[in-house]
N, C-alpha and C positions, 0 to 999 in steps of 0.2 A: 201522825198516826196516834201517838201517845196521848195527845190532847183530845183527840176524838174518843179514845177509849175512856178517858176520865169523864168527858161530857156524857157519853152513853151510860156509864156507870151511875152518874148522878141522876139521869133521867129514869133509869131502871129503878133505882131506890125510891125516888119520889113517886113514881107511878105505883109502886108496890104498896104505898100506904093508903090507897083508896079502900073504903070498906067493901066487903063482899057480902053477897046474899045468896043463900041456897035457892031461894024462890025464883030468881031470875038470873040469867047469864049476864055478867057485866063486862067480860073481856074475852078475846081469843076466839078459838074455833067455835063454830056453830054447834049447838046442842043437836045431837042426832047424826052429825057427820061422822064419817069413818076416819079412824086414826091411821096415820102412815107408819108402817112398821120398818123404821130405819135401822141401819147397821151403824152403830157408833163404836167407841172404844172404851175399855176400862182405863184406869190410870197407868197401866203398864203397856198400853198400846195394843192389847188383844181385842179382836172384834167381839162386840156384843150385839146380837140380833134382837131387837125389840120385838120382832115377830114371834119369838119363843114365848112371849108373855101375852101379847095383844091377841084377843079373840079366844083365849083359853079360859081366863077368869078375869074378874074386874082388875083394873090397874089404876093405881094412884101415882101420877107423875108430878114431881115438883121441879121447877126450873130454879136453880139454886146457885149461890156463890158464897164462898167463905167470907167475903167482905160484907155480905148483906145482913144488916142488923134486923130487917124485917123477917128474913129467913130464920135467924136465930130465935126471934120471938115466936115464930110459927112452929118451931121444932117440938116443943112440948105437946102441941096438939097432934102433930104427926106421930110422935112416939106413942101417945095414948091410942090413936087410931090403929097403929101397927100392932100394939098389944091386943086390942079388941078384935081386929079383923084379919090379922096377919096370916092365919091359916087359909083364908078364903079369898084374899086379895093380894096381888103382887104390888109392892111399893118400889118405885124407881126414882132415884134422884138424878136429875140431869144437871151436871155442873156446866154452867155456861162458860164460853170461851172469852169472856170480857174481863180484862184486868185481873186475870189469875192464870196460873200455870199448874201443871200436874204436881210440880214440886210444892207450890204454895198450898194446894189442896191437901196433899199428903201430910204436910206439917199441921194443917188445921185439924185433920182427922186424928192426929195423935192425941188431941185433947177433947175433941167434940165428935159426936156421932151424927150420922145422917140416916135417913130411913131407907131400908131395902138395898137394892142393887144401885151402885153409883156408876154412871156412865159420863164420859167426857165429850162435850159438844164443842170441840176445839174450833171448828170452822162455822158454827152457827146453823148447820143444816136442820137440827131439831128445833132450834129456836124459831127459824122461819117456818118450818113445816107445821108446827103446833101454834103458830102465831102468838108466841110468848111476848107480851108487851113489857114484862118486867120480871125480875127475880121474885120469888115467892109465888109465882104463878102456878096454880094447881090445875091439872087436867085429870078428871076421873072418867075412866072408860068402863063400859059395861062388859059383860062376858063375850059379847059379839064384836067388841072393838069399836063401839060407837061412843061418841062423847056424851056423857051423862051430866057433866058439870065442868065449869071452868070458873076460876076466880083468882084474885090476888089479894095479898095483904095478910096480916097476922090474925085477923078475927074471923076466919072462914069456919063454917060449920061442917067440918069434914065428916063427922059421924052421920049426919043426915044425908050428905052427898053420897057417901059410900053405901049406906043402907038402901038408897034409891037405886044405885048401880047394881047392887046384889039382887034387888027385886025385879029389875028390868027383864023382860022376856024377849 
């Protein structure tokens, strides 16, 4: 099982380096599809219902891991987007359950920040439901809970993706 986790982690990191384009979807959920409002947990095991965010205002979700160097490279773009759009958009970081624990995530967070609310996808339900092919996978939902953008990698144009989600009717 441990060998599988390492192989999966390597695949996720490798897949995450593919370039992203706002003009066309390159991975994951189909544009226009409805997002699944799952109930996950925070790092203390308390339930977090994503339905409290989805369908209320746009949501930016990142599928993330503390060990993911591409996620670290993407973080400044997320920070800038959160500063720019944070009042009108909910940011959610989904910590994937591959090769990390709540303890390792908490240690990482002592020195590094992530965007918005952090939820723990310990059993991979969110990863499967959102068709996350890799860490650094971003899903932007419009205010109706429809997928407006998906992409992966460190060079995503989040400002354009979020602006489009805000403008969607």
